[in-house]
C-alpha positions as CSV (number, residue, x, y, z in Angstrom):
1,M,-13.7,17.4,9.7
2,N,-11.4,16.4,6.9
3,I,-10.8,12.6,7.3
4,L,-7.4,13.0,5.7
5,V,-6.1,14.9,8.7
6,D,-7.8,12.6,11.2
7,E,-5.9,9.7,12.9
8,A,-6.9,6.2,12.1
9,I,-7.2,4.2,15.3
10,S,-8.3,0.8,14.1
11,A,-9.0,-1.3,11.0
12,T,-10.9,-4.5,11.0
13,H,-12.1,-7.1,8.5
14,Q,-15.3,-9.0,8.9
15,G,-17.4,-10.8,6.3
16,G,-15.7,-9.3,3.2
17,L,-15.9,-5.7,4.6
18,V,-12.9,-3.7,5.8
19,T,-13.8,-0.9,8.3
20,I,-11.4,1.8,9.4
21,R,-12.2,3.9,12.5
22,F,-10.8,7.3,13.1
23,R,-10.2,9.2,16.3
24,S,-13.0,11.7,15.4
25,G,-15.6,8.9,15.3
26,H,-15.8,8.7,11.5
27,E,-15.7,5.3,9.9
28,L,-14.8,4.3,6.4
29,S,-15.7,0.9,5.0
30,F,-15.2,-0.9,1.7
31,P,-15.7,-4.4,0.2
32,T,-12.7,-6.7,-0.3
33,E,-14.2,-7.9,-3.6
34,G,-13.0,-4.6,-5.2
35,N,-9.4,-5.8,-5.0
36,P,-8.2,-9.2,-6.4
37,R,-5.5,-9.6,-3.8
38,L,-8.0,-9.0,-1.0
39,A,-10.9,-10.9,-2.6
40,G,-8.9,-14.1,-2.9
41,A,-7.2,-13.9,0.5
42,S,-7.8,-16.0,3.6
43,D,-9.6,-14.4,6.6
44,T,-6.3,-14.9,8.6
45,A,-4.4,-12.7,6.1
46,L,-7.2,-10.1,5.9
47,D,-7.5,-9.9,9.6
48,T,-3.9,-8.6,10.0
49,I,-4.1,-5.0,9.0
50,E,-1.4,-2.4,9.9
51,L,-2.2,1.4,10.1
52,S,-0.1,4.2,8.8
53,P,-0.8,7.9,8.8
54,F,-1.9,7.7,5.2
55,G,-3.4,4.3,4.7
56,I,-3.5,0.6,5.6
57,H,-1.3,-2.4,4.9
58,W,-1.7,-6.2,4.8
59,P,1.8,-7.6,5.5
60,A,0.9,-11.2,4.4
61,L,-0.6,-9.9,1.1
62,D,2.0,-7.1,0.4
63,E,-1.0,-4.8,-0.3
64,D,-1.3,-1.1,0.6
65,L,-4.3,1.2,0.2
66,S,-4.4,4.9,0.9
67,F,-7.3,6.5,2.8
68,E,-7.5,9.0,-0.1
69,G,-7.8,6.3,-2.7
70,I,-10.4,4.4,-0.6
71,M,-12.5,7.5,-0.3
72,R,-12.4,7.8,-4.2
73,G,-13.6,4.2,-4.5
74,D,-10.1,3.0,-5.6
75,Y,-9.6,-0.3,-3.8
76,G,-6.2,-1.0,-5.4
77,Q,-5.3,-3.7,-7.9
78,K,-7.6,-4.2,-10.8
79,K,-8.4,-7.5,-12.5
80,G,-6.6,-7.5,-15.8
């Protein structure tokens, strides 16, 4: 099944790892350390994740990541 047409049903953060679960049973995980906004954030900010049809959003951090980007290994902001 193409994960991009699957519906995300939950996203959680634990121990520096974000895990997204899809209705099909697939899971997608990535480390917060790949994104400076996420790596430096508090657990409280990281634990509040909103889902959209195309990605995830952390309201307290003003950070958005697309499922497609995460699957490519693109975790957002780069240290510059």
